[in-house]
C-alpha positions, 0 to 999 in steps of 0.5 A: 818809414821814409828813409829820405833824411836818415843820414841826416838824422844820424847826425842830429836826431829825429828831434833835430830833423823835425825842427828843420821840417818845421822851419821856413827859410827865404832865399833871395838870388838863385844863381851859382851861389843861391841855387846850391844854398837852396838845394843844401837846405832842401836836402837837409830837410828844411820843410818850407822854402820861399825862392826869389829870383827875377831872372830866367835860365840862360845858356851862360848859366849852365857852367855853375847853376843847378837849375840851368840845363838845356831843358830849362833854358828860358824858364824863370829860375825860381820855378826851375829851382822849385821843380828840382827841389820838389823832386828831392822832397815832394813834401816840402812847401815851396813858394817860387817867386819870379820877382826882384827884391828892392826897397820898392817891393819890400812889403811884398816879401815881408807882409804884416805877420809873415814868419821866416826863421832865416833869410839867405841873401845871394843878391848881386846888387849892393842897394838891394843887399843893404835894404835887406840887411836893414829889413832883417835887423828891423824884423829880428830875422837871422840873415846870412849874406853872400859876398863876391865869388866872381873871378875867383878860383880857390874854394878853400879860401871861402869862410863864414865870418862877421862882416867886421872880420872880412878883408881882401874882398872889394864887395866886403869893403863896400858893404862894411862901409855902407852897413856901418853908416846904417848903424849895422856893425855886425852881419854874418857873411860868406866871403873869400879874401882871394884876389880876383883873377883877370878875366876876358870880356867877350860880351858887352856888360849890361847897363850900369855895370863896367864888366861881366864877372867870370865864374866857374863850377866850384867857387859859387857852389862851395859858397852856396853850400857853406851858406846852407850849412850855416843856416842848418846848423843855426836852425838846429842850435849847433855852436 
């Protein structure tokens, strides 16, 4: 008997564990939030995961991203996360994708006949998040979206809510407006109303960004675990 997920089964039973084992979740973005969401799903026993990120592991990722280690510097994040998750559950079916989700590449991730039971959005770019929300709605696939965690310090302020109930988060304000203009009035998100802290800017922002957000080990991690918990509970049919 494989006791790997025994403690899970004590909560939701063999039938629930089997349901998770037969589920396929796709995650977009494997940074401080997405890497913890991915590991939460793997340790819950979700049987198939598609892991998408266009970035490689950088030294500045080590403070908050599960795949970021001295030994993984320079590796594609998708591959590094997949290697870690294989060590957690060797029987999981993993599809690491070193690539970017946007409107131009949408069909590569959602080809004809594809089946996902849930989509996790931990992308930073607003345009990509909006396109993913529209795609999920069109394909009738449940989606949960992470909003801003940068420059925030209090993980207790994080909450899962409908986008219409968000407040105090600049990214939530933008997403509410843009989703509404696309006819999407309701969308499940994880957000924090905490006011962002002032952060020093020791490095030059990349093209198209006014600043580089500061971060820490606990707020993105808590957001990722909250994302993962919502997905697992909904896959199990829990209220």
